[in-house]
C-alpha positions as CSV (number, residue, x, y, z in Angstrom):
1,M,23.0,-51.0,93.7
2,P,25.8,-48.5,94.9
3,S,28.0,-46.9,92.3
4,K,31.1,-48.3,91.4
5,D,32.9,-44.9,92.0
6,A,33.8,-43.5,95.4
7,I,34.5,-40.2,94.3
8,V,32.8,-38.2,91.5
9,A,33.4,-34.6,90.8
10,G,31.4,-32.8,88.4
11,N,32.2,-29.3,86.8
12,L,34.1,-28.4,90.0
13,T,35.2,-24.8,90.1
14,K,36.8,-22.9,92.8
15,K,37.8,-19.2,92.8
16,Y,39.9,-17.3,95.3
17,C,39.1,-13.4,94.9
18,G,38.3,-13.9,91.4
19,N,41.5,-16.0,90.7
20,V,40.6,-19.4,89.2
21,A,42.0,-22.3,91.1
22,L,39.8,-24.9,89.4
23,N,38.3,-24.3,86.1
24,G,35.3,-26.8,86.0
25,V,37.0,-30.1,86.5
26,S,35.1,-33.4,86.4
27,F,36.7,-36.9,87.2
28,S,35.7,-40.0,88.8
29,I,37.6,-42.4,91.2
30,K,36.6,-46.2,91.5
31,R,36.2,-47.9,94.9
32,G,39.0,-49.6,96.2
33,S,41.4,-48.1,93.8
34,V,44.8,-46.2,94.3
35,V,44.9,-42.9,92.5
36,G,47.9,-40.3,92.1
37,L,47.1,-36.7,91.7
38,I,49.9,-34.9,90.2
39,G,50.4,-31.2,89.2
40,P,52.9,-28.4,89.4
41,N,52.9,-26.1,92.3
42,G,49.6,-23.9,92.2
43,A,48.0,-26.2,89.7
44,G,44.8,-26.6,91.9
45,K,45.8,-30.0,93.7
46,S,45.3,-28.7,97.1
47,S,42.0,-27.0,96.4
48,I,40.7,-30.7,95.1
49,L,42.0,-32.3,98.2
50,K,40.4,-29.7,100.5
51,I,37.3,-29.8,98.8
52,L,37.0,-33.8,99.0
53,A,37.7,-33.8,102.6
54,G,35.2,-31.2,103.3
55,L,37.5,-28.6,104.6
56,I,36.4,-25.9,101.8
57,T,33.6,-25.7,99.5
58,G,33.8,-25.0,95.8
59,T,32.5,-21.9,94.2
60,S,30.3,-24.0,91.8
61,G,29.9,-27.7,90.7
62,D,29.8,-30.4,93.3
63,V,31.4,-33.6,94.6
64,L,29.9,-36.9,95.6
65,I,31.6,-38.9,98.2
66,N,30.0,-42.5,98.1
67,G,27.0,-40.9,96.5
68,I,26.7,-38.3,99.2
69,S,27.1,-34.5,98.1
70,V,29.7,-32.5,99.7
71,A,28.0,-29.4,98.7
72,G,24.6,-30.6,100.1
73,D,25.6,-32.7,102.9
74,A,29.1,-32.0,104.0
75,P,29.2,-33.4,107.5
76,H,27.6,-36.8,106.2
77,A,30.1,-36.9,103.4
78,K,33.1,-36.0,105.7
79,E,32.3,-39.3,107.8
80,H,33.4,-41.2,104.7
81,V,36.9,-39.7,104.3
82,S,40.1,-39.6,106.5
83,F,42.6,-36.9,105.4
84,M,46.3,-36.2,105.8
85,P,47.2,-32.8,104.7
86,E,50.8,-31.7,103.5
87,N,51.7,-30.0,106.7
88,N,50.5,-32.6,109.1
89,P,49.6,-30.3,112.1
90,L,50.3,-32.4,115.3
91,P,49.7,-31.4,119.2
92,D,53.1,-31.0,120.6
93,H,52.0,-31.8,124.2
94,M,50.8,-35.2,123.5
95,R,52.2,-38.8,123.2
96,V,52.1,-40.7,120.1
97,G,49.9,-43.4,121.5
98,E,47.9,-41.0,123.3
99,Y,47.3,-38.9,120.4
100,L,46.2,-41.8,118.0
101,R,43.7,-42.9,120.8
102,F,42.3,-39.4,120.9
103,R,41.9,-39.4,117.0
104,A,40.3,-42.8,117.1
105,E,37.7,-41.6,119.6
106,L,37.1,-38.4,117.4
107,K,36.8,-40.9,114.3
108,G,34.0,-42.7,116.0
109,V,36.0,-46.1,116.4
110,P,34.1,-48.3,118.9
111,A,35.5,-48.2,122.5
112,K,36.5,-51.8,122.5
113,K,38.4,-51.4,119.1
114,I,40.4,-48.2,120.0
115,R,43.3,-50.1,121.5
116,A,43.6,-52.6,119.0
117,N,43.3,-50.1,116.0
118,G,45.9,-47.9,117.4
119,E,48.3,-50.6,118.0
120,K,47.8,-52.0,114.4
121,V,48.5,-48.5,112.8
122,M,51.5,-48.1,114.9
123,R,53.0,-51.2,114.0
124,Q,52.2,-50.6,110.2
125,C,53.9,-47.2,110.5
126,D,56.8,-48.4,112.6
127,L,55.8,-46.5,115.6
128,Y,54.9,-49.1,118.0
129,Y,58.2,-49.9,119.6
130,E,60.1,-46.7,118.5
131,A,57.8,-44.0,119.4
132,R,54.5,-44.7,121.0
133,Y,55.5,-43.3,124.6
134,R,57.5,-40.3,122.9
135,M,56.2,-36.7,123.0
136,I,55.2,-35.5,119.7
137,K,57.1,-32.2,120.1
138,G,60.4,-34.2,120.0
139,L,59.5,-36.2,117.0
140,S,61.7,-35.7,113.6
141,K,59.9,-34.9,110.4
142,G,60.1,-38.6,109.2
143,Y,58.2,-39.7,112.6
144,R,55.8,-37.0,112.2
145,Q,54.9,-38.0,108.8
146,R,54.4,-41.5,110.1
147,V,52.1,-40.2,112.9
148,G,50.2,-38.6,110.2
149,I,49.9,-41.7,108.2
150,A,48.7,-43.8,111.0
151,D,46.1,-41.2,111.9
152,A,44.9,-41.4,108.4
153,M,44.6,-45.1,108.5
154,L,42.7,-45.2,111.8
155,G,39.0,-46.2,111.8
156,D,36.8,-47.4,109.1
157,S,36.9,-44.5,106.7
158,E,36.4,-45.9,103.2
159,I,38.5,-43.1,101.3
160,V,41.9,-42.0,102.6
161,I,43.6,-39.0,101.2
162,L,47.3,-38.4,101.6
163,D,49.0,-35.2,100.6
164,E,52.8,-35.8,100.2
165,P,52.8,-38.7,102.7
166,T,56.5,-39.7,102.1
167,I,58.3,-36.3,102.4
168,G,61.1,-36.8,105.0
169,L,60.9,-40.7,105.2
170,D,63.8,-42.6,104.5
171,P,63.9,-45.4,101.9
172,H,63.0,-48.0,104.2
173,Q,60.1,-46.1,105.8
174,I,58.9,-45.5,102.2
175,V,58.7,-49.3,101.5
176,G,56.6,-49.4,104.6
177,V,54.2,-46.7,103.2
178,R,54.0,-49.0,100.1
179,K,53.1,-52.0,102.2
180,I,50.3,-50.1,104.0
181,I,48.9,-49.0,100.8
182,A,49.2,-52.5,99.4
183,E,47.4,-53.9,102.5
184,N,44.5,-51.5,101.9
185,R,44.1,-51.6,98.0
186,G,40.6,-53.0,97.2
187,T,39.3,-52.4,100.6
188,R,39.7,-48.8,100.8
189,T,40.0,-45.9,98.0
190,I,43.1,-44.2,98.6
191,L,44.2,-40.7,96.6
192,I,47.6,-39.6,97.0
193,S,49.1,-36.3,95.9
194,S,53.0,-36.3,95.9
195,H,55.8,-34.7,93.7
196,I,57.8,-38.0,94.0
197,L,56.6,-39.4,90.7
198,S,58.6,-42.5,90.8
199,E,56.8,-43.4,94.2
200,L,53.4,-42.8,92.4
201,E,54.3,-44.8,89.7
202,T,55.1,-47.8,91.9
203,V,51.9,-47.7,93.9
204,C,49.0,-46.2,92.0
205,D,46.6,-47.8,89.6
206,S,45.8,-44.7,87.7
207,F,46.6,-41.1,87.7
208,I,45.1,-37.6,87.5
209,I,47.3,-34.8,86.1
210,I,46.1,-31.2,86.6
211,N,47.6,-28.0,85.5
212,R,46.5,-24.3,85.7
213,G,43.1,-25.8,87.3
214,N,42.4,-27.9,84.5
215,I,42.7,-31.8,84.1
216,V,45.2,-32.3,81.3
217,A,45.2,-36.1,81.5
218,A,43.5,-39.0,83.5
219,G,43.8,-42.8,83.3
220,T,46.0,-45.7,83.8
221,F,49.7,-45.6,83.0
222,D,49.0,-47.5,79.7
223,D,46.2,-44.9,79.0
224,L,48.4,-42.0,79.6
225,S,51.2,-43.4,77.5
226,D,49.0,-43.9,74.6
227,D,47.4,-40.5,75.0
228,V,50.2,-38.3,75.6
229,C,53.4,-39.7,74.8
230,D,55.4,-40.4,71.6
231,R,54.9,-44.1,71.3
232,R,57.3,-44.1,68.6
233,L,60.3,-43.9,70.7
234,F,63.1,-46.5,70.3
235,F,66.5,-47.3,71.5
236,A,69.4,-49.0,69.5
237,Q,73.0,-50.2,70.3
238,I,74.8,-50.1,67.1
239,S,78.5,-50.4,66.1
240,G,79.9,-48.2,63.3
241,V,81.2,-44.9,62.6
242,E,79.0,-42.1,64.2
243,A,78.7,-39.8,61.4
244,T,77.5,-42.9,59.3
245,I,75.0,-43.6,61.9
246,R,73.7,-40.2,62.3
247,D,73.4,-39.6,58.4
248,L,71.5,-43.0,58.1
249,F,68.9,-42.4,60.8
250,K,68.4,-38.6,59.4
251,S,67.7,-40.1,56.0
252,C,65.0,-42.1,57.4
253,G,63.4,-39.3,59.3
254,A,64.6,-40.4,62.6
255,R,65.0,-37.6,65.3
256,I,68.0,-38.6,67.6
257,S,67.4,-37.5,71.3
258,T,70.5,-39.2,72.8
259,F,73.7,-40.5,71.2
260,D,76.1,-41.9,73.7
261,N,79.3,-43.9,73.2
262,R,79.2,-47.2,74.9
263,S,82.7,-48.4,74.5
264,S,86.1,-47.6,72.7
265,E,84.9,-50.0,70.1
266,D,82.6,-47.5,68.1
267,S,79.4,-48.8,69.9
268,H,76.6,-46.4,70.2
269,A,73.5,-46.2,72.3
270,V,71.0,-44.1,70.6
271,K,67.4,-42.9,71.7
272,F,65.3,-41.8,68.8
273,S,61.8,-41.1,67.7
274,I,60.6,-42.3,64.2
275,A,57.3,-43.2,62.4
276,D,56.4,-47.1,62.4
277,E,56.7,-47.4,58.6
278,S,60.0,-45.4,58.6
279,C,61.4,-47.5,61.4
280,R,60.9,-50.7,59.2
281,A,62.9,-48.9,56.5
282,L,65.4,-47.7,58.9
283,L,66.1,-51.6,60.2
284,G,66.5,-52.5,56.4
285,K,68.9,-50.1,55.6
286,I,71.2,-50.9,58.6
287,A,71.1,-54.6,57.8
288,A,72.2,-53.5,54.2
289,K,75.3,-51.8,55.5
290,N,78.2,-53.9,56.0
291,D,79.8,-51.3,58.3
292,L,77.2,-51.2,60.8
293,I,76.3,-54.0,63.3
294,L,72.9,-53.6,65.2
295,K,73.5,-55.2,68.7
296,K,70.1,-54.2,70.3
297,F,66.7,-52.5,69.4
298,G,63.6,-52.0,71.1
299,R,61.0,-49.5,72.0
300,V,61.3,-47.3,74.9
301,E,58.4,-47.1,77.4
302,P,57.7,-43.6,78.9
303,T,58.1,-42.8,82.9
304,L,55.4,-41.2,84.8
305,E,57.8,-38.0,84.9
306,E,58.0,-38.0,81.0
307,I,54.1,-38.3,80.9
308,F,53.7,-35.4,83.4
309,L,56.1,-33.2,81.7
310,H,54.6,-33.8,78.3
311,S,51.0,-33.2,79.6
312,T,51.8,-29.9,81.5
313,R,53.8,-28.6,78.7
314,R,51.2,-29.4,76.2
315,C,48.7,-27.4,78.6
316,R,51.1,-24.4,78.7
317,D,51.3,-24.6,75.0
318,Q,47.6,-24.7,74.4
319,D,47.3,-21.9,77.2
320,I,44.2,-23.2,78.7
321,G,42.9,-22.2,82.1
322,G,44.1,-19.5,84.5
323,E,46.7,-19.4,87.1
324,Q,45.8,-20.4,90.8
């Protein structure tokens, strides 16, 4: 029975002239899932993507692509992967449709399917009417990105790796990329590296966060929230005198992160963190105060950006790994 994992990295290390880019990382990606790879500049993301695509080799450790060792059989493993690099190099002297037909041939698409496949990805990427006959050298950054995405989606590659796919795209085009990803979810494994965290939060099933060559967090959004974020973060809208509110929150051990006036009627929006048992005591004290009115109260769910900042800050504080 084939493995449920499309990609399995085991103790993967990469060094450049003695500098550690990847420090023995291990992770797995399930078949048909959409996974976001996140990290600061120089964290080791590009090294991971290039090793998975078979462009470079690791110093030690290995990666299995659909059970095939990249270190042991890179040509065979590469047949299962389609890669769109960040810089997206394209030949200026070719027309868009011509280039995609050429790429389809290189990817081994059967001759009778080349035209249909090319037209399909051009329609998906809004290139069919606008750019299929245009020379690549005259394309804007956004159009070049769309050609790169179309190229990555050509053929029958089971694993698609996209490095910063939405850079240069306008909001309408980004929605189009989301649609492409949604159409391929479940049938292809898609790994996306991007600094646009809000976009990854929208399209990805799970995430891998890397910093200083180490994986500092991995899992679904809920897993990461439970693991790395303060789940005792709350918000409240409360009416009353600011000094009274602050003193009351402080007496219960609450740490106020934001305190904003909502109106001229002494209504305040408060974001704070507090222990669960202390939260109950705080609510009781507010209810007992005749000069305070609690209008809204609830738990604050973290964003992917907050999870990322927390994870990478924790890595920095613990001083793990080396710089790339």
